[in-house]
Structures are given as C-alpha cells and as structure tokens.
N, C-alpha and C positions, 0 to 999 in steps of 0.2 A: 219741914223740919228735919228729914232724913238727909237732906243735901246740904245741911250747914257744915259738916266736917269738910266736904269736897270745896264748898265755898271758901271756907277759911284757907284751904291749902291753895286755892288760886289767888287769894290775897296775899299770902306768903310766897308765891312763886316768882319773886325776882329779888334783886338786892336790896331794894328800899322795903318791900313788903316783909323781907326775912327779918329785917332789924326792928320792925314795929308790930308784927303780929305774933301771936303766942298760943298758950295753952287753950284747947278747945273749950274748956269748961267756962271760960270767960265770955263765950259768945252766946250762950243759951239764954240769957236774960235779954241781950240786946236783941235777938231774933225774936223773943216772945213780945217785945214792945213794938218792934217793926210789923210784926204779924197782926198786932192788935189795932193799929193805926191805920184807919182808911185812907190816909193821904200817903201812906208808905208803901211802896211795892219793892220787893225783893226778887228779881228776876233771873232765871236760871235758863241758860241755852243747854238743850240737851242734844248730843248728837251719838245715836246707837246705844243710849243708856248711860254715855259718859256726860258728866257735868263739863260742859266744853267752855262755857262763859257765864258771867254774872254782871249785873249791874243793880245799883238801887236807884229808884225814881220817886222822888218826893215831891208833892205838890204843896207849895207855900203861899198861903193868902199874905196879900200886902196892900198898904194904903198908896204907895207910890205907883207912877205910871197909871193914874186913874182907878186904883183899886185892883189892878190886874194880879191874877195869879201867876205864879211862875213855876216852872218845872226844874228841879234839880236833879242832875244826874250825878252818881257818886260811885265810886268803889267798882269802876269799869275794869273787867279783866277778861282775858281770852287765854285758854290753857296753851302752853306752848306748842302742844301737838296739833293744836287747831288753827294757829296763827297762820296769816298771809292767805286765807281763803274766803275772806268776806264776811266772815261771822261778826267781827267788831262792828262793821259798816251796817250790817242787818240789825243788830241790838241797838245802835244809836238811832238809826232811822225808826225803828219801832218806838223807841222812846219819844222821839219827836212827833210821831203820829199820835201817840197817846196824848201828849201835850196839847196837840193841835184839837183833838177829839174833845178834850176837856175844855177848851177854850182858854188856855193860857196864852198870856201875851208875850212870853219869853221863856226860853230854855237856857239853863247856864249850867257850867261846870267848871271845875278847877282841875288842874293836872300839875303835880310836882315839876317844878322847873327842870329838875334832873331827868325827866321822862321826854327827852327830845323827840323820840319817835312818836310818842303820844300825842304831843302837842301839833306835830306835822299832821299826824292822822285826822285831828279835831279840825285843824285848819282846812284840810281837804274837804271836810264836809260842811264848811262855810262858817263854822265859829270863828269869832274874832277875839283877840286879846284886847278889850276895850277898857277893862278896869285893871288896877293893881290890887291882887288880892293879899290879905294878911291873916296871919294865924297865931294864936297865943295859946300854945300847950298847957293844959292846966293839970 
C-alpha cells in the first residue's frame, strides 16, 4: 500500500501516461480491489529501496481453449532511471514463470500502438501480435 504513489508516478512517467493518469486519491479504491482479489497481483520491482518497476498480473478463467486459464500482464513500467538494464525483461520473465507455475495455457498483454519501443521489446521476448485488440473507453 505504501508503494501506490510511486506506482502511480511510474504510470504517469511518459507522454501517454501523463495524459491519462491523475490525482493519487483516485487509486486507493482500485488498489484495495486488486489487493483483495486472489487472481490479481500488483508487482513492484525494488532496487535499493526505490520503486524501479511495476506490473499487474491477472489470472483469468475461461471456457475457450479447453477451459484454460490465461494470464494477463498489464501496466508494465520501468522507471526512466532503471531502463536499459534488463529489469523489464526480468519482470516479464517472472510473470511468465508465474503463469506456467499456475498452469495457464496462455500469457497475453496489450501495448498502446504508440509505444513502438515497448512493442519491439515484447516481440523480442517471443510475444506475437496474433489478434487485433479493441477498446471502448467508458
């Protein structure tokens, strides 16, 4: 819970995030919901007491693919001071390992099309753009 302000700062630390993230007060209820849900995990990478990275890992049951559970990786961020050192790779590999350990049949994620570097990063880890994602802001 003490890391929520630092996580929000990471989410807002680029041009896209700066335009959609906001006042810290809006995040406390969301954190409580994530924390209370055993299928959701909010991960923080700590380097020398500094919140250096974060991601959310959610396990989703489903009927498709023979009832397989899938893991959804969201809100991946590495602080600008820690980029280029392999932390993002370690975080994603950890999430994939957790999905395997749990028996998931699929790991999925989305990335904003404007994040070309992030897309290249995910592709370098073996992710493929096999589907066209769509969103409807409410």
